[in-house]
C-alpha positions as CSV (number, residue, x, y, z in Angstrom):
1,D,-103.0,211.4,141.6
2,R,-101.8,213.2,144.8
3,V,-98.2,214.6,144.7
4,D,-98.0,214.9,148.5
5,L,-99.1,212.8,151.4
6,L,-97.8,215.0,154.1
7,L,-99.8,217.6,156.1
8,P,-99.9,220.9,154.2
9,G,-97.9,224.0,155.1
10,R,-96.3,224.0,158.6
11,Q,-98.9,221.9,160.3
12,Q,-96.5,219.1,161.1
13,E,-94.2,221.7,162.8
14,L,-97.1,223.1,164.7
15,I,-98.3,219.7,166.0
16,T,-94.8,218.7,167.1
17,S,-94.4,222.1,168.9
18,V,-97.7,221.7,170.7
19,A,-97.0,218.1,171.7
20,K,-93.6,219.2,173.0
21,S,-95.0,222.0,175.1
22,A,-98.1,220.2,176.4
23,K,-98.0,218.8,180.0
24,K,-100.1,215.8,179.0
25,P,-100.3,213.6,175.9
26,V,-101.9,215.2,172.9
27,V,-104.8,213.8,170.8
28,L,-104.2,214.5,167.1
29,V,-107.5,214.8,165.2
30,L,-107.2,214.6,161.4
31,L,-109.9,216.0,159.1
32,S,-109.2,214.7,155.6
33,G,-110.8,212.7,152.8
34,G,-107.8,210.4,152.3
35,P,-104.6,209.0,153.8
36,I,-101.9,211.2,155.2
37,D,-98.3,210.2,156.1
38,V,-98.3,211.1,159.9
39,S,-95.4,208.8,160.7
40,F,-93.9,211.7,162.8
41,A,-97.0,211.6,165.1
42,K,-97.3,207.8,165.1
43,D,-93.7,207.6,166.5
44,D,-94.0,210.5,168.9
45,P,-94.6,209.3,172.5
46,R,-96.1,212.7,173.4
47,I,-99.0,212.2,171.0
48,G,-101.2,209.7,172.8
49,A,-103.8,209.1,170.1
50,I,-104.5,209.8,166.5
51,L,-108.2,210.1,165.5
52,W,-109.1,210.2,161.8
53,A,-112.6,211.8,161.4
54,G,-112.8,212.2,157.7
55,Y,-115.2,215.0,156.9
56,P,-117.6,214.5,159.9
57,G,-120.3,217.1,159.2
58,Q,-122.3,219.2,161.7
59,G,-122.4,216.4,164.3
60,G,-118.7,215.9,164.1
61,G,-117.8,218.2,167.0
62,I,-120.0,216.3,169.5
63,A,-118.9,212.9,168.1
64,L,-115.2,213.8,168.6
65,A,-115.8,215.1,172.1
66,E,-117.7,211.9,173.1
67,I,-114.8,209.8,171.8
68,I,-112.0,211.9,173.3
69,F,-113.6,212.1,176.7
70,G,-114.5,208.5,176.8
71,D,-118.3,208.7,176.5
72,H,-118.2,206.6,173.4
73,N,-116.1,203.6,172.5
74,P,-115.0,204.0,168.9
75,G,-114.8,201.0,166.5
76,G,-113.8,202.3,163.2
77,R,-111.5,200.5,160.7
78,L,-109.5,202.0,157.9
79,P,-111.1,201.4,154.5
80,G,-107.8,201.7,152.7
81,T,-104.0,201.5,153.1
82,W,-102.2,204.6,154.4
83,Y,-99.1,204.8,152.3
84,P,-95.9,206.7,153.2
85,Q,-94.8,209.9,151.3
86,D,-92.5,207.8,149.1
87,Y,-95.5,206.2,147.5
88,T,-96.1,209.4,145.5
89,K,-93.2,208.4,143.4
90,V,-95.3,205.6,141.9
91,P,-96.7,206.9,138.5
92,M,-100.5,207.3,138.7
93,T,-100.6,205.9,135.1
94,D,-99.1,202.6,136.3
95,M,-102.2,200.8,137.5
96,R,-100.8,197.3,137.9
97,M,-102.0,195.7,141.1
98,R,-99.2,193.2,141.5
99,P,-95.7,194.2,142.6
100,D,-92.8,193.9,140.2
101,S,-89.4,193.3,141.8
102,F,-87.5,194.0,138.5
103,S,-88.8,197.6,138.4
104,D,-89.1,198.1,142.2
105,Y,-92.8,198.5,141.7
106,P,-94.5,197.9,145.1
107,G,-98.0,197.0,143.9
108,R,-101.3,198.5,144.9
109,T,-103.9,198.0,147.6
110,Y,-103.6,195.8,150.7
111,R,-104.0,192.7,148.6
112,F,-100.7,193.1,146.8
113,Y,-98.7,196.1,148.2
114,E,-95.3,195.1,149.6
115,G,-93.9,198.4,150.7
116,D,-93.9,200.2,154.1
117,K,-97.2,201.3,155.5
118,V,-98.2,204.1,157.9
119,F,-101.3,202.2,158.8
120,E,-102.6,199.1,157.1
121,F,-106.1,198.4,155.7
122,G,-108.5,197.5,158.4
123,Y,-106.5,199.0,161.2
124,G,-108.3,200.6,164.1
125,L,-108.2,200.9,167.9
126,S,-110.8,201.4,170.5
127,Y,-110.9,201.7,174.3
128,S,-111.3,197.9,174.5
129,K,-109.1,195.0,173.3
130,Y,-110.8,192.1,171.5
131,S,-109.7,188.5,171.0
132,Y,-111.0,186.0,168.4
133,K,-111.1,182.3,168.0
134,F,-112.6,180.1,165.3
135,T,-115.3,178.0,167.0
136,H,-116.5,175.7,164.2
137,V,-116.4,175.1,160.5
138,S,-118.9,173.0,158.5
139,R,-116.1,171.6,156.3
140,K,-112.4,171.7,156.0
141,N,-111.8,169.8,152.8
142,L,-113.3,171.0,149.5
143,Y,-113.5,168.4,146.7
144,L,-113.6,169.8,143.2
145,N,-112.9,166.6,141.4
146,H,-116.6,165.7,140.8
147,S,-116.2,165.2,137.1
148,S,-113.3,163.7,135.2
149,S,-114.2,165.9,132.2
150,L,-112.9,169.0,134.2
151,H,-109.4,169.7,133.1
152,T,-106.8,170.3,135.7
153,T,-104.0,172.8,134.7
154,R,-100.7,173.4,136.5
155,S,-99.1,176.8,137.0
156,W,-95.3,177.5,136.7
157,D,-94.8,176.4,140.3
158,S,-96.6,173.1,139.8
159,V,-99.8,174.0,141.6
160,G,-102.8,172.5,140.0
161,Y,-105.9,174.6,139.4
162,K,-109.3,174.5,137.8
163,L,-111.1,177.3,136.1
164,V,-114.0,178.7,138.1
165,S,-116.1,179.1,134.9
166,E,-115.8,175.3,134.2
167,L,-116.8,174.3,137.7
168,G,-120.4,175.5,137.2
169,T,-122.9,176.9,139.6
170,Q,-123.9,173.6,141.2
171,V,-120.3,172.7,142.2
172,C,-119.7,176.2,143.6
173,D,-122.9,176.1,145.6
174,E,-122.3,172.7,147.0
175,N,-118.9,173.7,148.4
176,K,-120.1,176.8,150.3
177,F,-119.6,176.4,154.0
178,K,-120.2,178.1,157.3
179,V,-117.5,179.2,159.8
180,G,-118.1,180.5,163.3
181,V,-115.9,183.1,165.1
182,G,-116.0,183.6,168.8
183,V,-115.3,187.2,169.9
184,K,-114.5,188.5,173.4
185,N,-114.4,192.0,174.7
186,D,-111.4,191.9,177.0
187,G,-111.8,195.5,178.1
188,E,-114.2,197.2,180.5
189,M,-116.1,199.4,178.1
190,S,-118.9,198.1,176.0
191,G,-118.5,198.7,172.3
192,K,-119.6,197.9,168.7
193,H,-116.7,196.1,167.1
194,P,-116.3,195.1,163.5
195,V,-114.8,191.7,162.8
196,L,-112.9,191.3,159.6
197,L,-112.5,187.8,158.0
198,F,-109.6,187.4,155.5
199,A,-108.5,184.6,153.3
200,R,-105.0,183.8,152.0
201,Q,-103.3,180.9,150.2
202,G,-100.7,178.7,151.7
203,K,-98.7,179.0,148.5
204,V,-97.2,182.4,147.7
205,G,-96.0,183.8,144.4
206,D,-97.5,183.6,140.9
207,G,-99.5,186.8,141.5
208,R,-101.4,185.4,144.4
209,V,-102.8,187.9,146.9
210,K,-101.2,188.5,150.3
211,K,-104.6,188.4,151.8
212,Q,-108.1,189.5,150.9
213,L,-111.2,190.5,152.8
214,I,-114.0,188.1,152.3
215,G,-116.5,189.2,155.0
216,F,-117.1,191.5,157.9
217,Q,-119.7,191.8,160.7
218,S,-120.1,194.0,163.7
219,V,-120.9,192.7,167.1
220,V,-122.0,194.7,170.2
221,L,-120.4,193.4,173.4
222,S,-120.2,194.7,177.0
223,G,-117.0,194.7,178.9
224,G,-115.9,191.1,179.5
225,E,-118.7,189.7,177.3
226,R,-118.3,186.9,174.8
227,G,-120.2,186.6,171.5
228,E,-120.2,184.5,168.4
229,I,-120.8,185.4,164.7
230,E,-121.1,183.2,161.6
231,F,-119.8,183.8,158.1
232,E,-120.7,181.9,154.9
233,V,-117.7,181.3,152.7
234,S,-118.2,180.8,149.0
235,P,-114.9,179.2,147.8
236,C,-115.5,180.0,144.1
237,E,-115.6,183.7,145.0
238,D,-113.6,183.9,148.3
239,L,-110.8,181.4,147.6
240,S,-110.2,181.9,143.9
241,R,-107.6,184.2,142.2
242,A,-107.1,185.8,138.9
243,N,-104.3,184.2,136.8
244,E,-102.0,186.0,134.4
245,Y,-104.7,186.1,131.8
246,G,-107.3,187.6,134.2
247,V,-109.2,184.3,134.4
248,M,-110.5,183.2,137.8
249,V,-109.0,179.9,139.0
250,M,-109.1,177.8,142.1
251,D,-105.7,176.4,143.3
252,E,-105.4,173.1,145.0
253,G,-103.8,172.8,148.4
254,R,-104.0,174.6,151.7
255,H,-105.8,178.0,152.1
256,F,-106.2,179.9,155.4
257,L,-109.1,181.9,156.9
258,V,-107.7,184.5,159.2
259,V,-109.3,186.7,161.8
260,G,-107.0,188.7,164.1
261,D,-104.2,186.4,165.1
262,D,-106.2,183.2,164.7
263,K,-106.2,181.2,161.4
264,L,-108.1,178.2,160.2
265,P,-106.7,175.9,157.4
266,V,-109.0,174.8,154.6
267,T,-107.8,172.3,151.9
268,I,-109.0,172.3,148.3
269,I,-108.7,168.9,146.6
270,I,-108.9,168.7,142.8
């Protein structure tokens, strides 16, 4: 319902002037309850960092100082997509999630939105760099053809699927599996780092999500330290999708688990 995603008044002009006059890179601290289009600052080499603090409360001043002066290694992740100013042209009464190319509707949320982004959902930097690698998976093939009585339907692009409601609790529980992720702090500072696990389908189109968050865990690592965390994946919840009727279905074929730049294929066989 916001009509503007830019900084109010002449704040953008003020920030640009300060950055231009400063002898060293400027840290821009944003106090706001929602996203702001700060593309001008993101693309300004004289602004060395952007720190979104939300509404930090009485301890906010100390927290900001500890981060800016390097006494604390931040590990925050954005809980939503930061859209550009043009996104305000999308009517607030149009609540469709999926994009529509015929009406130039870009879609909503990181799961479907296809337009430009200032910062994407889950984005966040720290004083360390972290690398990820899938270390193990308890199963890569999921068989949903236990019973011949379960009807297999095909979508318009010939992908077979089964209704989650027809699979039953037992089949869904039997197909849960564990996946391990190795995490390394490649920097020198210790830090608490959130690891986000996404899922996406190999087949695109037909209202399928671009990706969706299925799990997150934080790990505390010293500089150069390695660690490992484990996620439990529930395919009936994490690898399913809503079809055109709003019914949850499971598509056959290849799906991917994604963490950072690493991805792990999982195949559903029906």
